[in-house]
mmCIF file of the N, C-alpha and C atoms, coordinates in Angstrom:
data_MODEL
# 
_entry.id   MODEL 
# 
loop_
_atom_site.group_PDB 
_atom_site.id 
_atom_site.type_symbol 
_atom_site.label_atom_id 
_atom_site.label_alt_id 
_atom_site.label_comp_id 
_atom_site.label_asym_id 
_atom_site.label_entity_id 
_atom_site.label_seq_id 
_atom_site.pdbx_PDB_ins_code 
_atom_site.Cartn_x 
_atom_site.Cartn_y 
_atom_site.Cartn_z 
_atom_site.occupancy 
_atom_site.B_iso_or_equiv 
_atom_site.pdbx_formal_charge 
_atom_site.auth_seq_id 
_atom_site.auth_comp_id 
_atom_site.auth_asym_id 
_atom_site.auth_atom_id 
_atom_site.pdbx_PDB_model_num 
ATOM 1   N N  . UNK A 1 1  ? -10.271 0.452   -2.594  1.00 0.00 ? 1  UNK A N  1 
ATOM 2   C CA . UNK A 1 1  ? -9.436  0.608   -3.766  1.00 0.00 ? 1  UNK A CA 1 
ATOM 3   C C  . UNK A 1 1  ? -8.098  1.157   -3.312  1.00 0.00 ? 1  UNK A C  1 
ATOM 4   N N  . UNK A 1 2  ? -7.019  0.596   -3.882  1.00 0.00 ? 2  UNK A N  1 
ATOM 5   C CA . UNK A 1 2  ? -5.699  1.101   -3.562  1.00 0.00 ? 2  UNK A CA 1 
ATOM 6   C C  . UNK A 1 2  ? -4.797  0.984   -4.776  1.00 0.00 ? 2  UNK A C  1 
ATOM 7   N N  . UNK A 1 3  ? -3.673  1.660   -4.696  1.00 0.00 ? 3  UNK A N  1 
ATOM 8   C CA . UNK A 1 3  ? -2.684  1.622   -5.759  1.00 0.00 ? 3  UNK A CA 1 
ATOM 9   C C  . UNK A 1 3  ? -1.374  1.100   -5.191  1.00 0.00 ? 3  UNK A C  1 
ATOM 10  N N  . UNK A 1 4  ? -0.604  0.436   -6.015  1.00 0.00 ? 4  UNK A N  1 
ATOM 11  C CA . UNK A 1 4  ? 0.731   0.001   -5.603  1.00 0.00 ? 4  UNK A CA 1 
ATOM 12  C C  . UNK A 1 4  ? 1.629   0.060   -6.838  1.00 0.00 ? 4  UNK A C  1 
ATOM 13  N N  . UNK A 1 5  ? 2.919   0.145   -6.573  1.00 0.00 ? 5  UNK A N  1 
ATOM 14  C CA . UNK A 1 5  ? 3.844   0.248   -7.702  1.00 0.00 ? 5  UNK A CA 1 
ATOM 15  C C  . UNK A 1 5  ? 5.231   -0.198  -7.321  1.00 0.00 ? 5  UNK A C  1 
ATOM 16  N N  . UNK A 1 6  ? 6.220   0.239   -8.055  1.00 0.00 ? 6  UNK A N  1 
ATOM 17  C CA . UNK A 1 6  ? 7.590   -0.201  -7.839  1.00 0.00 ? 6  UNK A CA 1 
ATOM 18  C C  . UNK A 1 6  ? 8.200   0.343   -6.558  1.00 0.00 ? 6  UNK A C  1 
ATOM 19  N N  . UNK A 1 7  ? 7.583   1.317   -5.939  1.00 0.00 ? 7  UNK A N  1 
ATOM 20  C CA . UNK A 1 7  ? 8.100   1.861   -4.679  1.00 0.00 ? 7  UNK A CA 1 
ATOM 21  C C  . UNK A 1 7  ? 7.750   0.964   -3.492  1.00 0.00 ? 7  UNK A C  1 
ATOM 22  N N  . UNK A 1 8  ? 7.070   -0.150  -3.734  1.00 0.00 ? 8  UNK A N  1 
ATOM 23  C CA . UNK A 1 8  ? 6.708   -1.123  -2.701  1.00 0.00 ? 8  UNK A CA 1 
ATOM 24  C C  . UNK A 1 8  ? 5.926   -0.483  -1.567  1.00 0.00 ? 8  UNK A C  1 
ATOM 25  N N  . UNK A 1 9  ? 4.843   0.135   -1.931  1.00 0.00 ? 9  UNK A N  1 
ATOM 26  C CA . UNK A 1 9  ? 3.939   0.687   -0.937  1.00 0.00 ? 9  UNK A CA 1 
ATOM 27  C C  . UNK A 1 9  ? 2.514   0.520   -1.446  1.00 0.00 ? 9  UNK A C  1 
ATOM 28  N N  . UNK A 1 10 ? 1.592   0.435   -0.523  1.00 0.00 ? 10 UNK A N  1 
ATOM 29  C CA . UNK A 1 10 ? 0.170   0.372   -0.847  1.00 0.00 ? 10 UNK A CA 1 
ATOM 30  C C  . UNK A 1 10 ? -0.439  1.653   -0.303  1.00 0.00 ? 10 UNK A C  1 
ATOM 31  N N  . UNK A 1 11 ? -1.145  2.372   -1.145  1.00 0.00 ? 11 UNK A N  1 
ATOM 32  C CA . UNK A 1 11 ? -1.738  3.633   -0.700  1.00 0.00 ? 11 UNK A CA 1 
ATOM 33  C C  . UNK A 1 11 ? -3.193  3.728   -1.145  1.00 0.00 ? 11 UNK A C  1 
ATOM 34  N N  . UNK A 1 12 ? -4.065  4.196   -0.275  1.00 0.00 ? 12 UNK A N  1 
ATOM 35  C CA . UNK A 1 12 ? -5.463  4.347   -0.667  1.00 0.00 ? 12 UNK A CA 1 
ATOM 36  C C  . UNK A 1 12 ? -5.625  5.378   -1.788  1.00 0.00 ? 12 UNK A C  1 
ATOM 37  N N  . UNK A 1 13 ? -6.648  5.189   -2.606  1.00 0.00 ? 13 UNK A N  1 
ATOM 38  C CA . UNK A 1 13 ? -6.969  6.114   -3.687  1.00 0.00 ? 13 UNK A CA 1 
ATOM 39  C C  . UNK A 1 13 ? -8.217  6.893   -3.274  1.00 0.00 ? 13 UNK A C  1 
ATOM 40  N N  . UNK A 1 14 ? -8.163  8.215   -3.348  1.00 0.00 ? 14 UNK A N  1 
ATOM 41  C CA . UNK A 1 14 ? -9.288  9.044   -2.935  1.00 0.00 ? 14 UNK A CA 1 
ATOM 42  C C  . UNK A 1 14 ? -10.287 9.329   -4.031  1.00 0.00 ? 14 UNK A C  1 
ATOM 43  N N  . UNK A 1 15 ? -9.785  9.514   -5.252  1.00 0.00 ? 15 UNK A N  1 
ATOM 44  C CA . UNK A 1 15 ? -10.685 9.797   -6.366  1.00 0.00 ? 15 UNK A CA 1 
ATOM 45  C C  . UNK A 1 15 ? -10.013 9.454   -7.678  1.00 0.00 ? 15 UNK A C  1 
ATOM 46  N N  . UNK A 1 16 ? -10.838 9.266   -8.686  1.00 0.00 ? 16 UNK A N  1 
ATOM 47  C CA . UNK A 1 16 ? -10.364 8.980   -10.041 1.00 0.00 ? 16 UNK A CA 1 
ATOM 48  C C  . UNK A 1 16 ? -10.672 10.207  -10.887 1.00 0.00 ? 16 UNK A C  1 
ATOM 49  N N  . UNK A 1 17 ? -9.657  10.695  -11.610 1.00 0.00 ? 17 UNK A N  1 
ATOM 50  C CA . UNK A 1 17 ? -9.843  11.917  -12.404 1.00 0.00 ? 17 UNK A CA 1 
ATOM 51  C C  . UNK A 1 17 ? -9.534  11.673  -13.873 1.00 0.00 ? 17 UNK A C  1 
ATOM 52  N N  . UNK A 1 18 ? -10.281 12.350  -14.696 1.00 0.00 ? 18 UNK A N  1 
ATOM 53  C CA . UNK A 1 18 ? -10.000 12.398  -16.130 1.00 0.00 ? 18 UNK A CA 1 
ATOM 54  C C  . UNK A 1 18 ? -10.156 13.861  -16.529 1.00 0.00 ? 18 UNK A C  1 
ATOM 55  N N  . UNK A 1 19 ? -9.796  14.222  -17.743 1.00 0.00 ? 19 UNK A N  1 
ATOM 56  C CA . UNK A 1 19 ? -9.953  15.618  -18.150 1.00 0.00 ? 19 UNK A CA 1 
ATOM 57  C C  . UNK A 1 19 ? -11.409 16.105  -18.072 1.00 0.00 ? 19 UNK A C  1 
ATOM 58  N N  . UNK A 1 20 ? -12.371 15.174  -18.149 1.00 0.00 ? 20 UNK A N  1 
ATOM 59  C CA . UNK A 1 20 ? -13.770 15.598  -18.174 1.00 0.00 ? 20 UNK A CA 1 
ATOM 60  C C  . UNK A 1 20 ? -14.547 15.344  -16.885 1.00 0.00 ? 20 UNK A C  1 
ATOM 61  N N  . UNK A 1 21 ? -13.986 14.578  -15.938 1.00 0.00 ? 21 UNK A N  1 
ATOM 62  C CA . UNK A 1 21 ? -14.765 14.289  -14.727 1.00 0.00 ? 21 UNK A CA 1 
ATOM 63  C C  . UNK A 1 21 ? -13.878 13.859  -13.553 1.00 0.00 ? 21 UNK A C  1 
ATOM 64  N N  . UNK A 1 22 ? -14.476 13.899  -12.380 1.00 0.00 ? 22 UNK A N  1 
ATOM 65  C CA . UNK A 1 22 ? -13.849 13.408  -11.155 1.00 0.00 ? 22 UNK A CA 1 
ATOM 66  C C  . UNK A 1 22 ? -14.855 12.513  -10.460 1.00 0.00 ? 22 UNK A C  1 
ATOM 67  N N  . UNK A 1 23 ? -14.419 11.311  -10.093 1.00 0.00 ? 23 UNK A N  1 
ATOM 68  C CA . UNK A 1 23 ? -15.306 10.349  -9.443  1.00 0.00 ? 23 UNK A CA 1 
ATOM 69  C C  . UNK A 1 23 ? -14.689 9.913   -8.128  1.00 0.00 ? 23 UNK A C  1 
ATOM 70  N N  . UNK A 1 24 ? -15.408 10.040  -7.023  1.00 0.00 ? 24 UNK A N  1 
ATOM 71  C CA . UNK A 1 24 ? -14.876 9.551   -5.746  1.00 0.00 ? 24 UNK A CA 1 
ATOM 72  C C  . UNK A 1 24 ? -14.653 8.043   -5.811  1.00 0.00 ? 24 UNK A C  1 
ATOM 73  N N  . UNK A 1 25 ? -13.542 7.593   -5.274  1.00 0.00 ? 25 UNK A N  1 
ATOM 74  C CA . UNK A 1 25 ? -13.254 6.160   -5.213  1.00 0.00 ? 25 UNK A CA 1 
ATOM 75  C C  . UNK A 1 25 ? -13.952 5.579   -3.988  1.00 0.00 ? 25 UNK A C  1 
ATOM 76  N N  . UNK A 1 26 ? -14.217 4.283   -4.009  1.00 0.00 ? 26 UNK A N  1 
ATOM 77  C CA . UNK A 1 26 ? -14.794 3.670   -2.811  1.00 0.00 ? 26 UNK A CA 1 
ATOM 78  C C  . UNK A 1 26 ? -13.875 3.904   -1.615  1.00 0.00 ? 26 UNK A C  1 
ATOM 79  N N  . UNK A 1 27 ? -14.451 3.992   -0.448  1.00 0.00 ? 27 UNK A N  1 
ATOM 80  C CA . UNK A 1 27 ? -13.666 4.242   0.762   1.00 0.00 ? 27 UNK A CA 1 
ATOM 81  C C  . UNK A 1 27 ? -12.629 3.149   0.959   1.00 0.00 ? 27 UNK A C  1 
ATOM 82  N N  . UNK A 1 28 ? -11.486 3.524   1.540   1.00 0.00 ? 28 UNK A N  1 
ATOM 83  C CA . UNK A 1 28 ? -10.448 2.546   1.845   1.00 0.00 ? 28 UNK A CA 1 
ATOM 84  C C  . UNK A 1 28 ? -11.011 1.525   2.822   1.00 0.00 ? 28 UNK A C  1 
ATOM 85  N N  . UNK A 1 29 ? -10.776 0.297   2.517   1.00 0.00 ? 29 UNK A N  1 
ATOM 86  C CA . UNK A 1 29 ? -11.305 -0.759  3.370   1.00 0.00 ? 29 UNK A CA 1 
ATOM 87  C C  . UNK A 1 29 ? -10.301 -1.128  4.455   1.00 0.00 ? 29 UNK A C  1 
ATOM 88  N N  . UNK A 1 30 ? -10.799 -1.832  5.436   1.00 0.00 ? 30 UNK A N  1 
ATOM 89  C CA . UNK A 1 30 ? -9.934  -2.329  6.508   1.00 0.00 ? 30 UNK A CA 1 
ATOM 90  C C  . UNK A 1 30 ? -8.850  -3.233  5.924   1.00 0.00 ? 30 UNK A C  1 
ATOM 91  N N  . UNK A 1 31 ? -9.200  -4.041  4.925   1.00 0.00 ? 31 UNK A N  1 
ATOM 92  C CA . UNK A 1 31 ? -8.234  -4.937  4.300   1.00 0.00 ? 31 UNK A CA 1 
ATOM 93  C C  . UNK A 1 31 ? -7.105  -4.147  3.639   1.00 0.00 ? 31 UNK A C  1 
ATOM 94  N N  . UNK A 1 32 ? -7.429  -3.053  2.946   1.00 0.00 ? 32 UNK A N  1 
ATOM 95  C CA . UNK A 1 32 ? -6.401  -2.217  2.327   1.00 0.00 ? 32 UNK A CA 1 
ATOM 96  C C  . UNK A 1 32 ? -5.399  -1.748  3.371   1.00 0.00 ? 32 UNK A C  1 
ATOM 97  N N  . UNK A 1 33 ? -5.892  -1.276  4.503   1.00 0.00 ? 33 UNK A N  1 
ATOM 98  C CA . UNK A 1 33 ? -5.002  -0.768  5.544   1.00 0.00 ? 33 UNK A CA 1 
ATOM 99  C C  . UNK A 1 33 ? -4.209  -1.892  6.206   1.00 0.00 ? 33 UNK A C  1 
ATOM 100 N N  . UNK A 1 34 ? -4.781  -3.092  6.323   1.00 0.00 ? 34 UNK A N  1 
ATOM 101 C CA . UNK A 1 34 ? -4.042  -4.228  6.875   1.00 0.00 ? 34 UNK A CA 1 
ATOM 102 C C  . UNK A 1 34 ? -2.883  -4.611  5.958   1.00 0.00 ? 34 UNK A C  1 
ATOM 103 N N  . UNK A 1 35 ? -3.135  -4.622  4.655   1.00 0.00 ? 35 UNK A N  1 
ATOM 104 C CA . UNK A 1 35 ? -2.074  -4.932  3.685   1.00 0.00 ? 35 UNK A CA 1 
ATOM 105 C C  . UNK A 1 35 ? -0.974  -3.882  3.769   1.00 0.00 ? 35 UNK A C  1 
ATOM 106 N N  . UNK A 1 36 ? -1.370  -2.615  3.813   1.00 0.00 ? 36 UNK A N  1 
ATOM 107 C CA . UNK A 1 36 ? -0.388  -1.530  3.895   1.00 0.00 ? 36 UNK A CA 1 
ATOM 108 C C  . UNK A 1 36 ? 0.450   -1.642  5.159   1.00 0.00 ? 36 UNK A C  1 
ATOM 109 N N  . UNK A 1 37 ? -0.191  -1.854  6.301   1.00 0.00 ? 37 UNK A N  1 
ATOM 110 C CA . UNK A 1 37 ? 0.541   -1.940  7.566   1.00 0.00 ? 37 UNK A CA 1 
ATOM 111 C C  . UNK A 1 37 ? 1.472   -3.144  7.606   1.00 0.00 ? 37 UNK A C  1 
ATOM 112 N N  . UNK A 1 38 ? 1.065   -4.271  7.023   1.00 0.00 ? 38 UNK A N  1 
ATOM 113 C CA . UNK A 1 38 ? 1.931   -5.451  6.977   1.00 0.00 ? 38 UNK A CA 1 
ATOM 114 C C  . UNK A 1 38 ? 3.196   -5.158  6.170   1.00 0.00 ? 38 UNK A C  1 
ATOM 115 N N  . UNK A 1 39 ? 3.035   -4.527  5.025   1.00 0.00 ? 39 UNK A N  1 
ATOM 116 C CA . UNK A 1 39 ? 4.172   -4.211  4.163   1.00 0.00 ? 39 UNK A CA 1 
ATOM 117 C C  . UNK A 1 39 ? 5.091   -3.175  4.808   1.00 0.00 ? 39 UNK A C  1 
ATOM 118 N N  . UNK A 1 40 ? 4.523   -2.100  5.317   1.00 0.00 ? 40 UNK A N  1 
ATOM 119 C CA . UNK A 1 40 ? 5.321   -1.049  5.947   1.00 0.00 ? 40 UNK A CA 1 
ATOM 120 C C  . UNK A 1 40 ? 5.996   -1.584  7.215   1.00 0.00 ? 40 UNK A C  1 
ATOM 121 N N  . UNK A 1 41 ? 5.308   -2.448  7.950   1.00 0.00 ? 41 UNK A N  1 
ATOM 122 C CA . UNK A 1 41 ? 5.894   -3.053  9.145   1.00 0.00 ? 41 UNK A CA 1 
ATOM 123 C C  . UNK A 1 41 ? 7.145   -3.850  8.827   1.00 0.00 ? 41 UNK A C  1 
ATOM 124 N N  . UNK A 1 42 ? 7.120   -4.602  7.724   1.00 0.00 ? 42 UNK A N  1 
ATOM 125 C CA . UNK A 1 42 ? 8.317   -5.341  7.296   1.00 0.00 ? 42 UNK A CA 1 
ATOM 126 C C  . UNK A 1 42 ? 9.421   -4.381  6.877   1.00 0.00 ? 42 UNK A C  1 
ATOM 127 N N  . UNK A 1 43 ? 9.069   -3.329  6.147   1.00 0.00 ? 43 UNK A N  1 
ATOM 128 C CA . UNK A 1 43 ? 10.070  -2.381  5.660   1.00 0.00 ? 43 UNK A CA 1 
ATOM 129 C C  . UNK A 1 43 ? 10.824  -1.718  6.802   1.00 0.00 ? 43 UNK A C  1 
ATOM 130 N N  . UNK A 1 44 ? 10.130  -1.440  7.899   1.00 0.00 ? 44 UNK A N  1 
ATOM 131 C CA . UNK A 1 44 ? 10.754  -0.748  9.024   1.00 0.00 ? 44 UNK A CA 1 
ATOM 132 C C  . UNK A 1 44 ? 11.173  -1.691  10.144  1.00 0.00 ? 44 UNK A C  1 
ATOM 133 N N  . UNK A 1 45 ? 11.066  -3.002  9.922   1.00 0.00 ? 45 UNK A N  1 
ATOM 134 C CA . UNK A 1 45 ? 11.504  -3.973  10.911  1.00 0.00 ? 45 UNK A CA 1 
ATOM 135 C C  . UNK A 1 45 ? 10.590  -4.087  12.121  1.00 0.00 ? 45 UNK A C  1 
ATOM 136 N N  . UNK A 1 46 ? 9.362   -3.631  12.015  1.00 0.00 ? 46 UNK A N  1 
ATOM 137 C CA . UNK A 1 46 ? 8.411   -3.718  13.130  1.00 0.00 ? 46 UNK A CA 1 
ATOM 138 C C  . UNK A 1 46 ? 7.664   -5.046  13.153  1.00 0.00 ? 46 UNK A C  1 
ATOM 139 N N  . UNK A 1 47 ? 7.678   -5.767  12.043  1.00 0.00 ? 47 UNK A N  1 
ATOM 140 C CA . UNK A 1 47 ? 7.012   -7.065  11.991  1.00 0.00 ? 47 UNK A CA 1 
ATOM 141 C C  . UNK A 1 47 ? 7.910   -8.066  11.282  1.00 0.00 ? 47 UNK A C  1 
ATOM 142 N N  . UNK A 1 48 ? 7.630   -9.341  11.513  1.00 0.00 ? 48 UNK A N  1 
ATOM 143 C CA . UNK A 1 48 ? 8.450   -10.416 10.966  1.00 0.00 ? 48 UNK A CA 1 
ATOM 144 C C  . UNK A 1 48 ? 8.267   -10.534 9.449   1.00 0.00 ? 48 UNK A C  1 
ATOM 145 N N  . UNK A 1 49 ? 9.369   -10.765 8.759   1.00 0.00 ? 49 UNK A N  1 
ATOM 146 C CA . UNK A 1 49 ? 9.349   -10.993 7.316   1.00 0.00 ? 49 UNK A CA 1 
ATOM 147 C C  . UNK A 1 49 ? 9.195   -12.498 7.088   1.00 0.00 ? 49 UNK A C  1 
ATOM 148 N N  . UNK A 1 50 ? 7.971   -12.976 7.038   1.00 0.00 ? 50 UNK A N  1 
ATOM 149 C CA . UNK A 1 50 ? 7.720   -14.400 6.880   1.00 0.00 ? 50 UNK A CA 1 
ATOM 150 C C  . UNK A 1 50 ? 7.916   -14.893 5.440   1.00 0.00 ? 50 UNK A C  1 
ATOM 151 N N  . UNK A 1 51 ? 8.141   -13.968 4.514   1.00 0.00 ? 51 UNK A N  1 
ATOM 152 C CA . UNK A 1 51 ? 8.337   -14.321 3.108   1.00 0.00 ? 51 UNK A CA 1 
ATOM 153 C C  . UNK A 1 51 ? 9.797   -14.334 2.676   1.00 0.00 ? 51 UNK A C  1 
ATOM 154 N N  . UNK A 1 52 ? 10.690  -13.850 3.522   1.00 0.00 ? 52 UNK A N  1 
ATOM 155 C CA . UNK A 1 52 ? 12.110  -13.798 3.170   1.00 0.00 ? 52 UNK A CA 1 
ATOM 156 C C  . UNK A 1 52 ? 12.427  -12.735 2.144   1.00 0.00 ? 52 UNK A C  1 
ATOM 157 N N  . UNK A 1 53 ? 11.647  -11.641 2.122   1.00 0.00 ? 53 UNK A N  1 
ATOM 158 C CA . UNK A 1 53 ? 11.842  -10.581 1.135   1.00 0.00 ? 53 UNK A CA 1 
ATOM 159 C C  . UNK A 1 53 ? 12.980  -9.643  1.508   1.00 0.00 ? 53 UNK A C  1 
ATOM 160 N N  . UNK A 1 54 ? 13.239  -9.483  2.799   1.00 0.00 ? 54 UNK A N  1 
ATOM 161 C CA . UNK A 1 54 ? 14.204  -8.467  3.261   1.00 0.00 ? 54 UNK A CA 1 
ATOM 162 C C  . UNK A 1 54 ? 15.601  -9.061  3.351   1.00 0.00 ? 54 UNK A C  1 
ATOM 163 N N  . UNK A 1 55 ? 16.582  -8.276  2.897   1.00 0.00 ? 55 UNK A N  1 
ATOM 164 C CA . UNK A 1 55 ? 17.988  -8.674  2.958   1.00 0.00 ? 55 UNK A CA 1 
ATOM 165 C C  . UNK A 1 55 ? 18.786  -7.464  3.422   1.00 0.00 ? 55 UNK A C  1 
ATOM 166 N N  . UNK A 1 56 ? 19.636  -7.686  4.417   1.00 0.00 ? 56 UNK A N  1 
ATOM 167 C CA . UNK A 1 56 ? 20.453  -6.584  4.924   1.00 0.00 ? 56 UNK A CA 1 
ATOM 168 C C  . UNK A 1 56 ? 21.535  -6.243  3.907   1.00 0.00 ? 56 UNK A C  1 
ATOM 169 N N  . UNK A 1 57 ? 21.702  -4.961  3.663   1.00 0.00 ? 57 UNK A N  1 
ATOM 170 C CA . UNK A 1 57 ? 22.727  -4.468  2.750   1.00 0.00 ? 57 UNK A CA 1 
ATOM 171 C C  . UNK A 1 57 ? 23.741  -3.711  3.607   1.00 0.00 ? 57 UNK A C  1 
ATOM 172 N N  . UNK A 1 58 ? 24.991  -4.135  3.518   1.00 0.00 ? 58 UNK A N  1 
ATOM 173 C CA . UNK A 1 58 ? 26.041  -3.506  4.355   1.00 0.00 ? 58 UNK A CA 1 
ATOM 174 C C  . UNK A 1 58 ? 26.544  -2.238  3.755   1.00 0.00 ? 58 UNK A C  1 
# 
């Protein structure tokens, strides 16, 4: 299980909370971490942007 949002990052979720309970989330999977590393790698220029998402801003 992971969360993502407008900050363009994928982050594992450790637990789900409500006012009445706390439930552990399923462990982060290898796939979650692969997705995160691919995205972060593009953001920092460590991997190729095969989707054309990155644009240099002067």
